[in-house]
Structure formats: C-alpha cells, structure tokens
C-alpha angles and dihedrals in degrees: 000000000000120000097257092050090045092051091049092049092049093048093046091052092045091049091050092051092045088055090053091048089052088057092049090049093048092050090054098037092242111155117187116200121238095270092046090049091051092048091048092049090050091050093047090050089053089049090051090051091051091046093053099038101035090232108161127234118244112257113286127198113229092209090069089070100049092111094055112110119247088240093057092045091050092049090049092050090051089055094046089050089058088068092051097205109057126106122248090251085076088063091052091056095041093049090069090065091053094045092052094045091051089062091066115101 
C-alpha cells in the first residue's frame, strides 16, 4: 500500500468510526466541545492507523482508568469493537474522551 492510499484508507476508516461515535453521542445527549471533538478525531485516526498497520500501543496501566464510569468504558469498548482487531487497552484510552465530554452541560 503506497502512502497516499494508506492515508486515504486510514482517514476513511476514521471518518466512518467518527460518524458512528456521533450517533452514540447523540443517543446519550453527550456533546463534546470543539477542542474535545478535535482531540477525539485525532485519537480515532491514530486508532485507525493502528488497526490497519498492526502497530502496537505502548504499554498502558489499567489502574489509571479506575475512575472512568462504566458507561464511558462501555461506549469506548463499543467503538473499539467496530475496528475488530484492537486490544482492550484502546478502550481504556478512548474512554477518557467520553468521560470528559459527558461533563459538558
């Protein structure tokens, strides 16, 4: 896969997943602000890259995510499951985006 095709595939996958996240957010009345949306999009693009290239995540400590709500963790796992080939550590990291966005009123 050449670089341009690879970049297009990564962006297409990231865009697809971001659309699905938007649906999950809408169903739960979660409204990330602009900065949170940009950070989430950047993270999802990195997840798409790892999904397509097999690049591993650095080691992540589960204890760092003990304060994340079960709802945010569940939403994050649903998103990770969309990729079909990412480790559950990805959900831990992604859950932070959901937790922070839920705080918006």
